[in-house]
Backbone bond lengths (Angstrom), bond angles and torsions (degrees), N, CA, C in turn:
res aa  C-N    CA-C-N  psi(-1)  N-CA   C-N-CA  omega(-1)  CA-C   N-CA-C  phi
1 M - - - 1.409 - - 1.532 110.34 -
2 L 1.404 114.58 -41.77 1.412 114.76 177.86 1.581 113.83 -64.76
3 T 1.323 111.26 -41.31 1.495 115.82 177.49 1.511 112.79 -60.41
4 S 1.383 113.79 -44.77 1.485 119.78 177.23 1.572 110.52 -58.58
5 A 1.294 114.63 -44.32 1.488 118.90 -176.56 1.513 108.61 -65.11
6 F 1.455 114.62 -42.79 1.417 117.16 -178.21 1.517 113.45 -62.23
7 A 1.268 114.55 -39.13 1.511 121.92 179.85 1.506 112.43 -65.11
8 N 1.329 116.91 -16.93 1.446 116.12 -176.00 1.567 107.21 -100.42
9 T 1.336 120.38 1.71 1.439 120.34 -179.77 1.520 108.43 -76.34
10 P 1.314 121.13 154.19 1.484 126.04 -179.98 1.506 112.56 -55.11
11 T 1.335 117.63 -41.89 1.461 118.63 -176.11 1.485 111.83 -69.33
12 A 1.300 117.28 -42.82 1.477 120.51 177.10 1.460 113.19 -62.12
13 W 1.337 115.11 -39.63 1.476 119.25 -179.01 1.503 111.44 -65.20
14 K 1.305 115.33 -38.88 1.474 119.69 -179.64 1.543 112.24 -66.22
15 E 1.388 117.65 -37.16 1.374 122.06 -179.46 1.458 111.49 -70.42
16 L 1.329 115.30 -42.12 1.519 115.65 175.52 1.412 114.23 -65.69
17 H 1.388 122.89 -37.65 1.374 129.47 174.76 1.544 111.23 -62.09
18 H 1.342 117.05 -39.24 1.439 119.62 179.64 1.536 111.79 -69.56
19 A 1.318 117.70 -37.93 1.400 125.08 -176.59 1.599 107.22 -67.93
20 K 1.342 114.53 -38.73 1.449 117.97 -179.27 1.518 108.93 -70.44
21 Y 1.330 115.29 -38.47 1.460 121.78 178.80 1.604 111.16 -57.80
22 K 1.398 112.87 -44.42 1.406 118.74 -176.57 1.579 109.88 -66.73
23 T 1.248 113.40 -38.41 1.528 119.31 -179.02 1.574 107.57 -64.35
24 Q 1.340 114.95 -46.51 1.483 118.77 -179.61 1.557 108.89 -64.74
25 H 1.361 117.14 -37.60 1.421 115.06 -176.31 1.545 112.22 -70.12
26 R 1.368 115.56 -34.80 1.499 119.52 176.18 1.458 109.28 -62.96
27 R 1.315 118.30 -40.97 1.505 120.44 -178.62 1.597 110.96 -67.02
28 F 1.379 110.62 -37.40 1.528 116.72 179.40 1.595 107.48 -64.05
29 M 1.317 115.68 -41.46 1.496 116.20 -174.98 1.540 109.96 -69.48
30 V 1.365 117.31 -37.50 1.475 121.10 176.66 1.554 109.22 -61.96
31 Y 1.311 115.58 -48.63 1.457 120.15 -179.87 1.566 111.74 -60.01
32 S 1.375 113.44 -43.86 1.511 121.80 -179.58 1.588 108.83 -54.98
33 K 1.385 111.22 -47.22 1.505 115.55 -178.12 1.435 112.17 -60.51
34 K 1.442 115.56 -44.53 1.537 119.71 179.79 1.498 108.48 -60.57
35 I 1.324 119.42 -46.25 1.392 123.75 -179.13 1.554 115.11 -56.84
36 L 1.333 111.12 -44.07 1.479 123.38 176.32 1.543 110.61 -55.88
37 I 1.387 111.75 -51.11 1.505 116.20 -177.99 1.519 108.90 -65.92
38 V 1.368 121.28 -42.86 1.395 118.68 -179.26 1.523 111.88 -63.84
39 T 1.365 115.22 -38.00 1.485 119.26 -177.05 1.544 111.11 -65.62
40 M 1.397 117.64 -37.87 1.414 123.73 177.68 1.511 110.06 -66.73
41 L 1.278 120.15 -40.29 1.542 121.54 173.71 1.471 112.30 -65.82
42 L 1.312 119.14 -37.22 1.473 123.88 176.53 1.542 109.97 -63.28
43 V 1.348 116.93 -44.73 1.449 121.93 -175.76 1.594 102.80 -65.81
44 L 1.308 120.03 -44.74 1.450 120.28 179.69 1.516 113.90 -58.94
45 V 1.379 117.35 -46.97 1.396 120.91 -179.25 1.488 113.21 -66.85
46 F 1.336 120.92 -40.99 1.393 123.10 178.46 1.580 112.35 -70.30
47 N 1.318 116.98 -28.06 1.509 121.64 171.00 1.468 110.06 -62.71
48 I 1.333 116.15 -36.90 1.441 120.63 -176.50 1.497 113.57 -83.13
49 V 1.373 113.61 -46.48 1.418 117.66 -174.79 1.484 115.94 -90.26
50 G 1.383 115.92 -28.32 1.461 123.20 -177.36 1.492 114.45 -46.70
51 P 1.427 113.64 -55.96 1.487 115.73 -174.12 1.459 116.94 -90.14
52 V 1.457 111.13 23.75 1.478 112.04 179.74 1.453 115.13 -66.88
53 Q 1.313 117.98 146.86 1.471 123.23 -178.30 1.527 108.33 -56.61
54 V 1.325 114.09 159.55 1.440 120.99 -178.23 1.525 112.34 -60.58
55 S 1.305 118.35 -23.63 1.433 123.89 179.32 1.486 111.30 -69.40
56 H 1.373 119.29 -19.01 1.448 121.99 -177.12 1.545 111.02 -118.68
57 A 1.318 118.26 14.69 1.456 123.00 -177.64 1.489 108.49 -84.55
58 A 1.374 118.12 69.06 1.422 122.30 -169.36 1.539 107.46 -117.31
59 A 1.305 114.30 -178.76 1.480 120.68 -178.43 1.568 106.08 -68.18
60 L 1.345 113.74 166.32 1.527 118.55 -177.38 1.539 109.09 -56.04
61 D 1.292 122.02 -44.14 1.466 119.35 -176.07 1.479 109.84 -62.08
62 S 1.367 118.91 -39.31 1.444 121.90 -179.86 1.539 108.06 -67.68
63 V 1.233 120.55 -39.68 1.507 122.89 178.11 1.421 110.43 -62.77
64 I 1.410 121.49 -41.99 1.408 119.00 177.19 1.426 115.35 -65.55
65 N 1.382 119.33 -36.44 1.365 123.93 178.82 1.553 110.17 -70.58
66 T 1.344 114.22 -31.35 1.540 114.83 176.75 1.535 110.70 -72.52
67 L 1.320 112.25 -32.18 1.502 114.15 175.37 1.505 111.01 -61.53
68 A 1.298 113.78 -37.39 1.474 120.30 -179.63 1.535 108.65 -62.41
69 A 1.268 111.57 -35.09 1.493 116.23 -176.84 1.490 111.39 -88.11
70 S 1.283 119.89 5.70 1.383 125.28 177.19 1.543 114.03 65.26
71 T 1.364 111.06 29.82 1.460 110.99 -175.33 1.498 114.10 -124.76
72 V 1.376 116.21 35.65 1.489 122.50 173.27 1.490 109.04 -102.50
73 S 1.272 120.98 127.00 1.403 123.91 -174.16 1.585 112.28 -117.44
74 S 1.282 116.92 154.01 1.474 122.19 170.51 1.419 109.00 -143.97
75 T 1.413 113.31 153.59 1.426 118.02 -179.52 1.512 109.62 -85.54
76 A 1.351 116.30 158.17 1.474 120.43 -178.43 1.547 105.40 -86.08
77 S 1.328 114.12 148.23 1.508 121.76 179.20 1.477 108.91 -117.24
78 G 1.359 116.77 52.92 1.452 120.98 -175.93 1.458 110.58 94.37
79 A 1.440 112.21 149.27 1.454 116.35 -172.33 1.536 115.43 -58.63
80 G 1.284 119.51 -45.68 1.453 123.79 -177.10 1.420 110.91 -66.82
81 G 1.386 119.34 -46.44 1.492 124.31 -176.48 1.509 105.68 -68.03
82 S 1.299 124.63 -38.14 1.408 124.97 -176.99 1.541 109.89 -67.00
83 D 1.323 118.52 -36.29 1.420 121.55 177.54 1.500 112.35 -63.14
84 V 1.330 113.14 -44.47 1.504 119.68 -179.56 1.485 111.04 -62.11
85 F 1.405 114.92 -50.78 1.453 118.99 -175.58 1.601 109.07 -67.29
86 S 1.272 113.41 -32.53 1.516 116.07 177.57 1.503 111.87 -60.92
87 K 1.359 113.08 -41.09 1.477 118.76 -178.77 1.510 110.72 -68.28
88 L 1.408 116.07 -40.23 1.407 120.72 179.80 1.548 110.67 -69.92
89 F 1.351 116.43 -37.26 1.484 119.69 174.67 1.510 111.51 -60.67
90 S 1.286 113.85 -44.94 1.391 118.89 -179.66 1.487 114.64 -59.65
91 L 1.397 116.60 -44.24 1.442 124.98 178.17 1.529 109.34 -61.72
92 L 1.383 115.22 -48.56 1.463 119.26 -171.29 1.575 112.31 -73.22
93 F 1.307 116.30 -41.94 1.544 119.29 -176.21 1.529 111.94 -92.23
94 D 1.322 118.68 -36.96 1.450 121.85 -170.72 1.551 109.69 -83.74
95 K 1.341 114.06 -41.29 1.506 119.47 -173.93 1.484 114.10 -96.87
96 I 1.358 116.18 -28.27 1.460 117.34 -174.23 1.628 108.49 -109.35
97 L 1.274 120.27 -65.35 1.456 121.97 -175.61 1.550 113.25 -62.93
98 G 1.325 113.83 -41.41 1.426 118.00 176.12 1.425 120.43 -49.36
99 P 1.387 115.36 -59.14 1.488 120.27 176.67 1.561 112.35 -61.58
100 I 1.358 114.10 -36.26 1.493 117.90 -177.37 1.557 111.15 -65.55
101 L 1.334 112.21 -49.40 1.498 120.46 -175.78 1.504 105.52 -71.15
102 N 1.353 119.21 -39.75 1.470 122.36 -175.28 1.555 109.13 47.32
103 I 1.284 112.18 51.62 1.482 118.66 -172.21 1.443 114.55 -58.15
104 F 1.396 115.75 -39.06 1.439 117.96 -169.86 1.573 111.19 -75.21
105 S 1.296 118.27 -12.90 1.481 121.60 175.05 1.497 111.38 -78.52
106 G 1.290 116.22 -21.71 1.467 122.60 -173.35 1.592 111.44 -98.78
107 G 1.296 115.24 -25.08 1.479 119.54 179.17 1.512 111.86 60.83
108 K 1.282 119.58 40.59 1.414 123.80 179.51 1.515 109.08 -77.23
109 A 1.351 117.76 132.77 1.407 121.61 -176.39 1.594 110.81 -86.82
110 A 1.302 115.41 159.19 1.530 115.87 178.80 1.478 109.45 -71.66
111 T 1.396 119.60 -37.16 1.388 120.28 -179.09 1.475 105.72 -139.72
112 T 1.336 119.10 112.97 1.477 122.21 -178.95 1.538 109.77 -112.67
113 L 1.291 116.64 131.65 1.484 121.52 175.32 1.482 108.71 -117.53
114 P 1.337 122.92 90.55 1.386 128.47 -177.55 1.588 111.82 -53.41
115 E 1.261 115.34 -36.84 1.473 121.14 -174.17 1.511 109.64 -78.65
116 N 1.258 118.50 -3.47 1.407 124.47 -179.19 1.591 113.66 -125.15
117 P 1.354 116.62 81.81 1.436 119.05 -172.06 1.508 110.64 -54.52
118 V 1.307 113.45 140.97 1.461 125.02 176.28 1.443 113.63 -73.36
119 K 1.283 115.28 130.31 1.509 123.80 -179.40 1.559 103.06 -104.88
120 V 1.268 123.08 111.94 1.424 123.75 179.35 1.481 108.67 -80.65
121 T 1.357 115.45 116.67 1.435 122.33 178.96 1.460 111.35 -80.48
122 P 1.390 118.36 125.86 1.416 119.07 -179.38 1.496 112.20 -66.39
123 L 1.402 114.23 138.13 1.463 119.97 179.97 1.512 113.44 -74.40
124 P 1.341 121.58 148.93 1.409 119.57 177.49 1.465 114.26 -62.11
125 A 1.350 118.71 158.40 1.425 119.59 -179.80 1.466 115.07 -62.54
126 D 1.345 117.72 147.03 1.520 115.83 -179.76 1.457 111.19 -76.96
127 E 1.328 114.35 113.77 1.387 120.33 -175.62 1.592 108.70 -71.53
128 G 1.301 118.94 -24.00 1.441 119.56 -178.34 1.569 110.22 61.36
129 T 1.306 114.46 -154.66 1.446 120.47 -175.24 1.461 113.70 -113.03
130 T 1.387 116.39 11.46 1.506 120.38 -179.72 1.506 113.45 -62.99
131 G 1.292 111.96 128.19 1.471 114.54 -179.93 1.534 118.84 74.08
132 I 1.355 114.39 9.50 1.501 117.01 -176.63 1.571 107.27 -71.85
133 V 1.290 110.58 135.18 1.568 117.41 175.96 1.621 102.85 -109.10
134 D 1.333 107.92 116.60 1.540 112.73 -178.81 1.515 110.88 -72.64
135 S 1.290 114.27 113.63 1.489 120.55 178.99 1.457 112.23 -77.25
136 G 1.281 117.76 -20.42 1.486 123.33 176.27 1.456 116.98 84.03
137 V 1.345 117.06 -10.32 1.471 116.90 -173.18 1.496 112.26 -63.32
138 L 1.354 120.52 -19.55 1.367 124.04 -178.80 1.550 112.25 -121.73
139 R 1.292 116.34 11.91 1.466 123.27 -175.68 1.508 111.43 -56.13
140 G 1.348 117.06 128.66 1.397 123.32 178.29 1.569 112.36 95.10
141 K 1.303 116.31 -10.00 1.493 117.63 -174.75 1.574 105.76 -92.53
142 V 1.253 112.93 144.46 1.558 125.13 -178.84 1.560 105.38 -111.13
143 V 1.336 115.67 113.00 1.467 120.70 179.35 1.562 108.31 -121.58
144 V 1.362 109.86 127.75 1.479 115.74 175.03 1.586 106.06 -102.00
145 V 1.366 113.03 126.28 1.454 118.09 179.90 1.569 105.61 -111.36
146 D 1.268 113.11 123.70 1.489 121.08 -175.46 1.610 110.39 -114.31
147 P 1.346 114.90 102.15 1.425 120.37 172.66 1.517 108.59 -72.07
148 G 1.343 120.19 115.08 1.384 122.96 -176.02 1.518 112.61 -61.79
149 H 1.389 117.43 149.92 1.391 124.75 176.79 1.504 117.44 64.46
150 G 1.274 120.95 -158.30 1.512 122.42 177.51 1.488 111.24 120.62
151 G 1.359 114.98 156.70 1.481 123.19 -177.70 1.556 111.80 61.31
152 S 1.282 116.70 -126.17 1.513 121.38 -177.82 1.512 115.39 -65.65
153 N 1.382 114.70 -14.95 1.486 115.35 178.26 1.560 107.91 -119.76
154 P 1.363 111.94 96.12 1.457 115.46 178.31 1.601 117.02 -72.01
155 G 1.304 114.69 -4.62 1.522 119.50 -175.93 1.462 109.96 73.16
156 A 1.322 118.67 -149.66 1.438 124.20 -175.75 1.492 111.20 -66.93
157 V 1.332 118.88 132.41 1.457 126.70 -179.14 1.516 111.82 -126.28
158 A 1.310 119.20 113.99 1.493 123.32 176.25 1.536 110.84 -161.77
159 N 1.327 113.36 160.05 1.456 119.20 174.76 1.564 111.93 49.85
160 S 1.273 114.43 43.54 1.512 123.39 174.95 1.538 111.77 61.94
161 T 1.351 118.57 27.09 1.443 118.43 175.96 1.554 108.68 -139.60
162 R 1.353 112.00 149.53 1.421 119.98 179.46 1.553 107.83 -108.80
163 E 1.376 117.81 139.80 1.337 121.53 177.47 1.558 114.59 -60.24
164 T 1.330 115.44 -39.48 1.509 119.96 -178.27 1.539 110.89 -56.24
165 D 1.362 116.06 -38.87 1.481 120.02 -176.43 1.556 108.68 -69.46
166 N 1.368 117.33 -41.85 1.452 119.67 -178.72 1.585 106.59 -65.39
167 N 1.345 117.47 -48.02 1.409 118.63 -176.00 1.495 115.20 -57.44
168 L 1.360 114.56 -40.93 1.427 120.78 -177.77 1.548 111.37 -71.06
169 A 1.281 116.97 -44.86 1.479 121.53 -177.48 1.510 110.93 -60.89
170 V 1.341 116.83 -42.06 1.497 119.97 176.93 1.447 112.62 -68.87
171 S 1.344 115.31 -39.44 1.513 119.91 -174.04 1.536 108.05 -67.98
172 L 1.429 119.69 -37.98 1.422 120.74 179.80 1.569 111.75 -66.40
173 K 1.352 114.38 -37.89 1.492 117.35 174.88 1.554 108.85 -65.57
174 L 1.281 120.28 -41.24 1.412 126.14 -179.34 1.591 107.81 -60.85
175 R 1.339 116.15 -45.46 1.438 121.53 178.86 1.512 112.28 -55.73
176 D 1.397 115.43 -44.74 1.441 116.52 -178.88 1.539 113.98 -66.48
177 K 1.340 113.87 -38.25 1.452 116.32 178.87 1.516 114.52 -65.21
178 L 1.347 115.20 -39.17 1.403 119.87 -177.66 1.546 110.80 -74.74
179 T 1.343 117.34 -29.33 1.476 122.21 175.55 1.521 109.40 -67.11
180 K 1.333 115.56 -44.09 1.483 120.94 -177.22 1.539 108.58 -63.47
181 A 1.313 118.17 -23.23 1.513 122.28 -177.91 1.497 110.77 -91.14
182 G 1.384 115.12 2.83 1.560 118.26 176.08 1.515 113.67 96.42
183 A 1.343 117.03 2.73 1.494 114.16 -178.11 1.506 107.68 -82.49
184 K 1.355 111.56 157.58 1.425 117.72 172.41 1.569 109.33 -95.76
185 V 1.267 116.42 110.68 1.476 121.25 -174.22 1.461 115.10 -100.77
186 I 1.313 118.05 133.77 1.467 124.29 179.44 1.551 103.81 -120.99
187 M 1.295 115.38 125.58 1.496 121.37 175.51 1.477 107.64 -97.70
188 T 1.402 114.07 137.35 1.462 114.31 174.40 1.559 111.15 -75.34
189 R 1.368 115.65 -24.06 1.435 122.17 168.84 1.492 110.92 -157.07
190 E 1.356 118.53 146.83 1.378 122.99 -178.31 1.556 110.80 -121.95
191 S 1.345 117.19 11.75 1.397 120.55 175.22 1.483 110.28 -148.09
192 D 1.376 122.59 179.89 1.389 122.67 -179.98 1.528 114.16 -78.25
193 R 1.295 117.72 81.57 1.458 122.47 -179.16 1.480 108.29 -150.45
194 T 1.384 113.98 166.78 1.490 118.52 172.15 1.567 106.10 -84.26
195 V 1.349 112.68 161.62 1.465 117.93 -177.50 1.549 107.46 -85.99
196 A 1.258 119.28 -45.05 1.421 120.82 171.30 1.551 110.18 -78.73
197 P 1.340 120.70 163.43 1.430 122.88 179.98 1.520 111.17 -58.27
198 E 1.328 115.50 142.72 1.504 120.97 -177.65 1.563 109.26 -55.44
199 G 1.313 113.50 136.58 1.496 120.48 -176.97 1.498 113.28 91.96
200 S 1.337 120.18 2.35 1.472 121.46 178.75 1.459 105.11 -73.96
201 S 1.313 112.36 164.84 1.441 122.26 -177.61 1.582 108.69 -79.76
202 L 1.300 119.23 170.91 1.435 123.88 177.27 1.489 110.55 -59.51
203 G 1.387 116.67 -45.26 1.429 117.59 -176.87 1.495 113.48 -67.20
204 Q 1.345 118.24 -32.62 1.500 123.94 178.60 1.495 110.88 -71.79
205 E 1.413 117.30 -36.17 1.461 117.44 175.52 1.439 116.56 -68.43
206 L 1.361 118.29 -40.16 1.423 120.12 178.97 1.550 112.38 -72.93
207 A 1.378 113.92 -33.60 1.462 117.94 -177.82 1.474 110.84 -65.47
208 A 1.400 111.83 -32.44 1.574 116.54 -178.01 1.471 109.04 -65.27
209 R 1.318 117.88 -32.87 1.467 122.54 -178.55 1.573 109.86 -72.51
210 V 1.250 115.13 -42.27 1.510 122.21 176.81 1.547 106.37 -64.37
211 D 1.280 119.33 -46.83 1.424 122.30 -176.79 1.534 110.87 -58.58
212 I 1.256 121.25 -35.04 1.499 124.11 175.96 1.549 111.32 -61.13
213 A 1.318 112.24 -44.12 1.481 117.44 -178.11 1.494 110.31 -69.21
214 E 1.356 117.31 -41.41 1.489 118.45 -179.00 1.460 111.26 -69.07
215 A 1.377 117.64 -39.71 1.407 120.92 -171.12 1.587 109.39 -70.07
216 N 1.300 119.06 -25.71 1.411 125.83 -178.02 1.530 113.45 -97.38
217 N 1.394 118.07 4.73 1.374 122.08 179.02 1.495 113.43 49.10
218 A 1.357 114.70 49.33 1.422 121.08 -173.69 1.507 112.02 -69.17
219 D 1.317 114.71 145.22 1.490 121.01 177.43 1.524 112.22 -74.42
220 I 1.375 113.05 -39.16 1.488 118.24 172.89 1.483 110.79 -142.82
221 F 1.343 115.82 162.25 1.470 121.30 176.40 1.507 108.24 -130.68
222 V 1.352 112.05 126.78 1.456 118.27 -177.04 1.521 109.15 -123.52
223 S 1.361 115.91 120.11 1.403 122.44 -177.50 1.538 108.88 -109.07
224 V 1.386 119.66 129.05 1.450 123.59 -168.37 1.534 107.89 -113.08
225 H 1.287 117.15 123.77 1.482 124.53 -175.20 1.516 111.11 -134.91
226 S 1.412 116.78 165.99 1.388 123.32 168.34 1.495 106.92 -122.72
227 N 1.358 116.53 147.03 1.484 121.16 -169.80 1.515 111.29 -92.42
228 S 1.311 115.00 173.30 1.582 120.56 174.68 1.552 104.47 -158.13
229 N 1.345 111.17 154.96 1.454 119.53 176.04 1.563 106.36 -159.57
230 P 1.336 113.06 149.41 1.573 113.55 176.12 1.486 110.93 -66.57
231 D 1.383 122.94 -20.92 1.400 124.56 175.60 1.510 108.19 -88.28
232 P 1.454 115.59 109.95 1.467 118.52 -174.57 1.510 112.47 -75.96
233 S 1.316 117.55 -0.97 1.481 117.22 179.29 1.478 113.95 -86.37
234 L 1.311 117.69 -11.77 1.484 126.28 -179.96 1.562 110.33 -71.59
235 Y 1.249 116.96 136.85 1.502 122.61 178.28 1.469 108.81 -158.43
236 G 1.342 117.90 161.60 1.410 123.59 177.82 1.513 114.43 132.49
237 T 1.297 118.00 172.48 1.539 122.89 179.51 1.471 110.41 -114.18
238 M 1.304 114.47 141.90 1.521 118.64 175.77 1.510 107.27 -142.97
239 T 1.284 115.61 159.46 1.514 124.38 -179.39 1.507 110.88 -135.59
240 F 1.392 114.05 126.01 1.467 117.72 179.08 1.522 111.50 -104.61
241 Y 1.388 116.32 155.65 1.419 125.09 176.29 1.517 111.24 -134.25
242 P 1.234 124.59 161.11 1.449 125.25 -179.52 1.454 115.57 -57.61
243 S 1.278 121.63 141.05 1.411 127.41 178.11 1.531 108.41 -64.25
244 G 1.319 118.05 132.51 1.486 122.66 176.11 1.515 115.07 84.21
245 K 1.353 116.41 1.60 1.445 122.71 -175.83 1.472 109.43 -118.84
246 S 1.401 117.30 168.98 1.382 124.08 -172.84 1.581 110.00 -64.95
247 S 1.308 115.62 144.32 1.503 120.28 -178.48 1.483 111.14 -102.19
248 K 1.339 118.01 5.45 1.548 123.85 -171.94 1.546 109.04 -53.11
249 L 1.334 115.51 -51.68 1.515 120.31 -174.29 1.523 107.71 -62.48
250 A 1.317 115.78 -47.43 1.535 118.84 -179.64 1.497 111.09 -56.42
251 L 1.423 115.83 -46.46 1.447 117.71 -172.53 1.562 112.35 -66.95
252 E 1.403 112.23 -37.72 1.482 116.04 178.78 1.527 112.40 -65.49
253 V 1.378 115.79 -39.65 1.473 120.68 179.08 1.482 112.98 -67.58
254 Q 1.292 113.61 -49.84 1.517 121.48 178.09 1.523 112.25 -52.79
255 N 1.352 111.85 -54.06 1.507 114.04 -179.06 1.485 113.28 -61.23
256 S 1.395 118.73 -33.85 1.413 121.23 -176.43 1.476 110.06 -73.93
257 I 1.353 118.76 -36.57 1.474 121.70 -179.45 1.544 109.69 -66.90
258 I 1.310 118.49 -41.35 1.464 123.49 177.31 1.448 111.03 -64.28
259 K 1.320 118.57 -37.59 1.447 122.25 178.00 1.492 111.69 -66.28
260 E 1.306 120.72 -37.37 1.415 127.84 -174.64 1.563 111.29 -83.02
261 T 1.267 117.31 -36.31 1.506 119.88 -176.25 1.452 114.98 -100.75
262 G 1.377 116.48 -27.94 1.532 118.21 -172.91 1.489 109.60 77.56
263 A 1.284 121.34 14.28 1.479 121.89 178.29 1.479 113.21 -67.75
264 V 1.364 118.51 163.61 1.428 122.52 178.40 1.515 105.68 -67.20
265 D 1.262 118.82 129.82 1.422 124.24 177.95 1.518 113.20 -84.04
266 K 1.345 118.65 105.65 1.431 124.74 177.18 1.517 113.48 -91.85
267 G 1.332 116.37 3.68 1.459 122.26 176.29 1.505 118.95 76.84
268 T 1.278 116.57 -171.54 1.472 123.06 176.21 1.550 109.46 -114.35
269 S 1.339 114.72 158.58 1.395 117.82 179.46 1.514 109.57 -157.39
270 S 1.338 119.99 149.53 1.440 119.91 171.95 1.423 113.79 -73.03
271 A 1.311 118.67 155.35 1.462 122.07 -172.96 1.570 111.17 -156.29
272 T 1.265 116.68 155.20 1.499 122.73 178.87 1.482 112.17 -106.69
273 F 1.344 120.89 34.37 1.421 124.44 176.79 1.528 104.70 -59.33
274 Y 1.287 115.58 148.64 1.495 122.47 -179.26 1.522 108.70 -56.42
275 V 1.297 117.02 -54.85 1.533 118.34 -176.83 1.502 115.55 -63.10
276 L 1.359 116.15 -18.34 1.486 116.35 174.50 1.432 111.99 -89.37
277 R 1.322 120.23 -43.25 1.428 118.43 -174.94 1.478 116.67 -77.24
278 N 1.398 116.04 -12.65 1.472 123.05 179.64 1.455 116.30 -101.34
279 T 1.298 118.37 -5.96 1.484 123.17 177.53 1.511 110.49 -89.60
280 S 1.296 119.91 137.35 1.490 120.75 -179.22 1.524 109.87 -86.98
281 M 1.343 120.91 -18.59 1.419 120.66 176.89 1.431 115.02 -93.82
282 P 1.425 121.41 165.34 1.456 120.82 -179.05 1.511 107.34 -58.93
283 S 1.388 115.69 132.68 1.410 120.72 -174.93 1.566 110.84 -138.25
284 I 1.317 115.96 155.34 1.464 121.23 178.03 1.536 106.52 -141.88
285 L 1.370 111.57 160.98 1.481 120.37 171.88 1.565 103.97 -134.56
286 V 1.340 110.46 118.16 1.487 120.47 -177.89 1.490 111.45 -98.30
287 E 1.406 116.35 122.54 1.377 119.40 173.51 1.573 107.33 -100.76
288 M 1.342 115.26 101.80 1.469 122.17 -168.47 1.558 112.49 -64.30
289 G 1.283 117.57 -34.11 1.472 122.77 -174.89 1.464 111.15 174.14
290 F 1.340 118.05 174.30 1.491 125.52 179.76 1.515 111.26 -97.80
291 V 1.376 113.07 117.48 1.419 117.39 172.90 1.515 113.21 -71.61
292 T 1.308 116.48 -17.17 1.485 121.36 177.72 1.520 113.56 -83.30
293 N 1.338 116.73 -1.07 1.429 119.98 173.30 1.612 105.75 -108.73
294 A 1.352 111.61 119.48 1.487 121.89 -170.68 1.513 109.90 -49.54
295 S 1.345 117.73 -50.36 1.412 122.85 -173.20 1.584 108.86 -66.47
296 E 1.286 116.86 -44.00 1.488 117.33 -176.83 1.479 109.87 -73.98
297 A 1.373 118.70 -30.30 1.466 119.74 178.37 1.535 109.48 -62.65
298 R 1.332 117.31 -41.14 1.451 124.27 -178.15 1.601 105.87 -62.21
299 K 1.261 116.95 -44.34 1.475 119.80 178.15 1.496 113.61 -59.75
300 L 1.358 114.37 -44.81 1.522 120.80 -175.54 1.472 109.19 -62.04
301 Q 1.309 122.65 -20.69 1.414 127.04 -176.62 1.587 110.53 -93.37
302 E 1.382 116.57 -9.13 1.433 119.77 -178.19 1.500 109.80 -83.79
303 D 1.304 116.74 133.16 1.474 119.95 -179.96 1.466 112.06 -61.57
304 N 1.320 117.10 -41.46 1.442 123.55 -176.70 1.611 108.96 -62.15
305 Y 1.365 115.01 -47.12 1.365 119.28 179.25 1.486 115.92 -66.82
306 R 1.330 117.28 -32.62 1.472 122.32 176.58 1.536 106.24 -67.84
307 N 1.295 118.59 -41.65 1.455 119.91 175.81 1.481 116.91 -59.36
308 K 1.348 116.02 -34.16 1.443 122.05 178.19 1.539 108.59 -69.94
309 I 1.339 117.19 -39.08 1.466 119.01 179.51 1.551 108.76 -64.81
310 A 1.284 114.89 -46.08 1.479 123.46 -176.59 1.678 106.57 -61.21
311 Q 1.325 112.49 -42.77 1.480 114.09 179.28 1.495 110.86 -68.11
312 G 1.333 118.20 -35.72 1.517 120.55 176.57 1.507 112.06 -60.97
313 I 1.403 118.41 -47.47 1.409 121.95 177.81 1.497 109.45 -59.78
314 F 1.337 117.02 -46.20 1.493 121.88 -179.17 1.531 108.85 -54.20
315 N 1.427 113.80 -51.04 1.459 117.44 -170.89 1.584 110.49 -63.32
316 G 1.394 112.94 -36.25 1.471 118.68 177.79 1.543 110.21 -63.01
317 V 1.286 117.77 -47.13 1.473 126.27 178.43 1.610 108.30 -52.34
318 V 1.301 111.95 -52.91 1.479 116.80 179.26 1.464 112.92 -58.31
319 K 1.270 121.29 -46.01 1.456 127.79 178.49 1.488 109.88 -61.75
320 Y 1.343 116.74 -38.48 1.474 120.78 -178.38 1.549 107.45 -65.66
321 F 1.239 121.05 -44.25 1.442 123.99 -178.26 1.532 117.05 -77.57
322 N 1.388 113.24 -18.23 1.403 115.06 -173.68 1.561 113.94 -114.82
323 N 1.303 117.18 3.44 1.446 124.54 176.76 1.441 113.70 -98.54
């Protein structure tokens, strides 16, 4: 009775009310911090994924796989903002998600069609440098050619073709054309393998490609890829360049590929791909066509069409250095 009576006094009521208020305030502050953190992450993700080209406007699982393939782009929102978001992007995806996902050890493709077995297209014979006549047009230039994916990560897979095969076939042809013009060509890979040791994380695999370009003081870096999208009607060629940097190399290469192949021109765009934002020299990432489009997938497997793409990239590189 005494306790009950005491609890009903004004002083006791105020103390209990104050204690309850403090508890609710602490909970509110904890929830506020959590909401703030989540909001910041969402802003970061939407800044990266929001402006993505139509070719990458896919479902979340497709976006994650595309990130693993280093083919998600975002436009810059000013020099200062771009630098900040690039650093946050690098921390989030290269240092955190990359090691967690360990994508390259699993070899998960961007688009897999189990009911449609993949037919591995034999690559053309290595022409090497036998009988090469140095035309001199690119003499003294160092070019790093980077065939995307390889080994345990075949990249996009659809319509009985693998991205890694298309990328390597075109890159080998490009190598020979550049070498004949007098350039010193360094390939990040010349066979179906990863560049970093098998089982390496996403960040380690991409860093290994960048390290090759930096170690060789390359004049330009050219990464060759094939595109994919859940919408099989999409097709065409596009070329990306680093956010906040000159687009001259990308424009010359894109225009030359379209002229050689007659492909649908999907233009050029700035992007924050790892291999673009971490290379100090002018760099581009070429998306030759969509393996998820049946017609374009067939073309990408044709030796003649592959040669046209390689010729287009080569012509663009020559124009870049000589204009």
